[in-house]
N, C-alpha and C positions, 0 to 999 in steps of 0.2 A: 693743862692736866697732863699727867704722863700715863699712857696706856701700854700695858704688858700682856701679851698673850701667852699663855701657859699651856702645855700639852694636855694634862688631865689623865683621868684614868682610860681615856680611849685610846691612848697612844700604842699599847701593845696589841689592841685588837685592829689597828689600821695598819700593822705591819704587812708586806714589806715595804710600804711607801714611806713610813716613818723611820726606816732604818737610815735614811738619807736626807731627811728633812723634818722639821717640827710639823705638827699637826696644821699649824696656821698655813702652811705653804702647800697644803693639798689644794688642788683645782676641782671646783664643782661649779656648775652653772657657767658663767663666763669668765669670772674671776677667781683668783684664789681666796682662800678664806681671809687672809692677812689683807689683801686688796679690798675686799668687801668692807671689813671693819674700819679700814684707814679712809676709805671713801665715805662712809656714813658718818664718821667721827670727825673727819677734817684735820686728823693728826696722823703722823707716822708712828709705828708701833716697834717694840722690841720683844724679845722671847724668853721665856723660861723653858728650856728642854734639856735633853740628856747632855752630860758633860762633854762627850766627845764631839758634839755638834755645836758647842757653845762659842768656839772661835770663829766659826763661819756665821752663826746665828746668836750673836751676844745679847745679853739683857742690860739696859740702861735703867737704874733706879734713882728717882729722885726723892725730894722731901715728901711729897705726896703722889701716890700711885694707885691706879686702879687696874687690878689684874683681871683679865677675861679668859674664860675657858674657850680655847680656840676650837672646840668640837661643835659649838653652836653657831649657827649662822645668824648674822644681824637682821633684824627687821626694825620698824619704825618704832614699835611699843618699847621693845628692849633696849634700843639705843638711847631712847628718852630716859629710861630708868638708870641706864649707865651713866649718862652725863649727870645725873643729879645724885649720884651716890655720895654719901658723907662717911667721915671716919666711922669705923665700927658698924657698917652696914654692908649686907651682902644680898644678892639677888639669887633666888633659887627657882628651879624649875623641877617640881616634884622633889625627889631626893638629891639632885644634883645641883651644885653651886655654878651659876653663869658667870658672875662677876663680884668682887669685893674690893673694898677700900682699905689701903694699908699704908702706913707711914714708912719712911726708910728706916730700915734696920729691924723691922718687926718680922720675926721668922716663924716661931710656933704659933700660928694662927688658929685660934678657937673659936669655932662659929658659934658655939653655945653662949659666947659672950657678945656676939654680933645681933643686931636687929636683922630679922629675916623678912625680905621683901619677896613675896610669892608672885611670879609671872603668871597671869590668869590665862592668856591666851596660848595657842599653839606655837612652837617654834621648832625649826629643823636642826636636829643634832646628827652628826655624823659619828656613829659609834663604831661601825665595822666597814670593811672594804667595800661590800656590796652596796652599802648605802651611797657610794659615790655615783654609781649609774642609776640605782632604783629611786633616788631622790633628786636626780638631775633635772628632771622636768620643771619642778617647783623652782629650784635654785636658780635655773637659767631664766624664768619668768621674772623672779624677783630682781636679778642682775639686769636684765634688759629694762625694766621699769626704772631703775636707778641710773643706768648709763645713759638712757636716751631722754630722760625728763627735761622737757623745755628745750630739746635740741632738734634740729632738722637733718633728716637723712639726705645723702647725696642721691640724685635722681636715679631711678631704676632704668637702665638702658632699655630701649624699645625692642631690642633683639630678644629680651627674655619674656617667658611666659610666666607671670606673676599672678598669684591668687591671695586675696586679703593683704594687698600691699601696704596697708597701713600698719601691719604688724611686721614690716621688713625694715630693717635700718642698715644702711650702708655707710661706712666710715670713709673718710678722704683716702684717695689713693687706692682704693680697693677696685679690682677689675671683675666684673661679672658680665659675661655675654653668652647669648644663646643657650641659657640654662632654665631649667622649670624651677620656681620657688614657690611652694604651697605653705603659706604661713596661717591657713585656717585652722590648723591644729595646734599652733604655737608659734611664738615669735621666731623670726630668722634674723641673726645678727651676723654681719660681715665686717670683721675688723679692718684696722688700718692697713693699706698695702697688701691686704689678703687678695687671692686669685681663686676664682671659680672658673675652670675652664669649660670649653663647649660641650654641650651635651649632658652635663651634670643634673641629676634629679634630687632636689631636696624637700623633705617634708618636715616641718618644724614639730617641736622646738628644736632650733638648731644654732649652734654658735661656731663660727669659723674666726679664730683670733688672729691677731696682729701676724702679718707676714706668713701666714699658713696657705697651703695650696690644696685644692680639690682638683684632682686629675680628670681628664675627659671620660665622660660616660659614667661617672660614679653615681651610685644609688645609695642615698643615705635618708635614713628614717631617724626621727626623733626618739627620746631626747638625746642628742649627740652634741658633744663638744669636742672641737679639733682645736688643741692648744696652739700657742705661738710657734711658729717655725715649724710645725708638723706639716706632713705631706701624706695625702690619702688618696686612695682610688678603690675600686670595686664596690662591693656591698657593705654597708655599716649600719647597724641598728642599736640604739641606746648604749653608746659607747663614750667614754671620757678618754681623751689623750691629754696628758699634762703639759708637755712642750717638747720640741726637737724630736719627736718620734716620727716614725714612717711606717705606713701601710700603704706602699705606694702601688700595689698591683691588684690584680683580680684575686677574689677569694672572699670569705665571709667573716666578719668581726661582729659579734653581737652580744649585749649584756656584759659588757667588758670594761677594764680599765687598764690602760697603759701608762706607766710612770714617764720619766724622761730619758731621752737617749735610746729608745727601744727601736727595733726594726724587725718587721715581719717579712719574710722572704716571699716571693711570688707564689700565688695560689695557697697561701696559708688560710686554713679554716678552723673555726672553733665551733663546737657544738654548744648550744645553750639550752638544750631541752633533752632530758633523759628519754631513752625509748619507752619506758614505762609511765612516763609523764609524772613521775614522783617528785616531791621537793627535793631541791639540790642540797647536798652537803658540801662545805667548803673548808679546806685547811685553815686552821687560825693558829697563829704563833703561840699566843698566851695560854690557850687549852692545850697545845701540842697535839692536837687530834683535829679530825674533821667534826665540824659543828652544823647544826641545822641553820640554814639561812631563812627558811620559810618561803623561799622563792621558787616557783616552778621554772623560771628562766634565768639561768646564770651562767656565765661563759667563762672568760679568761681574765685573771688578775695577774699582771706583770709588772714586776719592780724595775727600777732604773737600769739603764745599760744591758738589758737582757735582749737577745736576737735569736732568730730562728731561721733555718734554711728554707729552700723552696719546697713546697707541697707538704709543710708541716701540718699535721692534725692534732688539735688539742681537744680533749674529750670535755665533756660538760663538767663545769666547776673545776677548772684547773688554776692552781697557784703557782706561780713561777717567781723566785726570788731576784736578787740583784745580781747582775754580771753572770747570768746564765746563757750559754750558747748550745742551742737545740738543734739536732738535725737527725735525719734518717726516717725509713720508712715505718708506719705504724704509728699507734698511739703512745706518747710518752706518759709516764705516771702523771697522777694528778696533783701531786706536790713535787716541785723541783726545787731543791735547796739553792741558796745564793751560791756562786762560783762553781756551778755544775756544767761539764762539758760532755755532750753525748746525746742520747736519745732512747728509743725503745730498746736497743740492743744493750744499753748499760750507760753508765756515767763514769766520769773520772773527775779529779779536782781541776778546776780551771785556775791555773796558776795566776797570782796577781801580776807577775810581771808582763805575762801575755796579755791579760785583760787590759791592763794600763796601756800597753802599747797599741791595742785596738782603740781605746778610748782617745789617745792623743791623735790618731789618726782621723777619727771621726770629728773631733774638735777642730782639726786643721781645715777640714772641709767648710766649716762654718767661721773660719777666720779667728778661732777661739783659742785659748790656751787651757790645758788640763793641768789645773793648779795643785801645788804641794798639799794645800789643805784639803783639797778634795780626795787626793790620794791617801791622806791621813785617815780621813772618814772612812774611806772604803777598806782600808787596811783593818780597821777596827770592825767593820761590818763581817769581814772575812773571819775575824777570830770570833766574833759573837755567834756566828752561824756554823761553826765547825762541827758541832755535834750532830747537825743534821746530814752531814757529809760522811759519818761513819761508814766503813766499809768500802769508800772510794779508794782507788790507787792513786 
């Protein structure tokens, strides 16, 4: 069977992360949503997404196809329903379609002509940016169970202080010495070739993905995911870092999501609670306004390639777009558009030539090439986000 993940209506409410990737490639728990579906189904997947992303994330259609709404996270029940789908059948959760069967060339799908299969149990759906951290605990447990089933962890070094060690899984090549690992509140997963340096304190649920590093003396509370090749230090609480991003120094990051290739300067802090303890509002691109999250704790949402200088202070519920460069004393605004350069004293346009020069230098440090395809995507994002930079010089 051919499985195709599509963005669905959540795409616009998951910006800025979906400016640069399909919904399927958002990380929550240990794996990306795509990786979850592929591991459950035992098949690779392709993608229906925005046209400007389609060269990097193409769709492959075959004679028989099952399309899956990537905003839904797989579980045993829904995967079984998906595997058994037949032509002219669709799976629904409340009013939303989870998956449907279509033949090659069928375009104008009319679900009124389909047999509707209702999912009876609960399922995790990622509708908003804040869902990524607020639902990370459940997603992390599901991924932990999936990845570690019928497998044996590498031994936990005797130099560590571990609690509920049966909930700790260490992959081959990982290094963990003289750390405190408390998995009594949720699982702890240490990925292949990851490193936890001496004196780190971790309280689950927690995932340190492949080749990521926790620096000495870090204090990390669950539910937190540190994506592949990320480097973190200081204090972190309920945050998700996608991949290749750094919070390498002291400072606080809480109830937050960082995309790829972000960097937080030393002693950067974000507030995650308003002084009056009121529910937090957060900028949403689809509404083009601040919307209610229903959360009392909500910190920083930062898109790919954005960075900030030392001692940066982010107010409660701040959204930063793609390729922003933030610096200066005081609190910057709660919504910082993509390709912004500046801080509390004001912003100017971050020219794409300068932005891409920085990206090339960053990629070189990882022995990677900043490809023309990536530049084309980011040029398009620059144009898409122009209206929010009105008034910049």
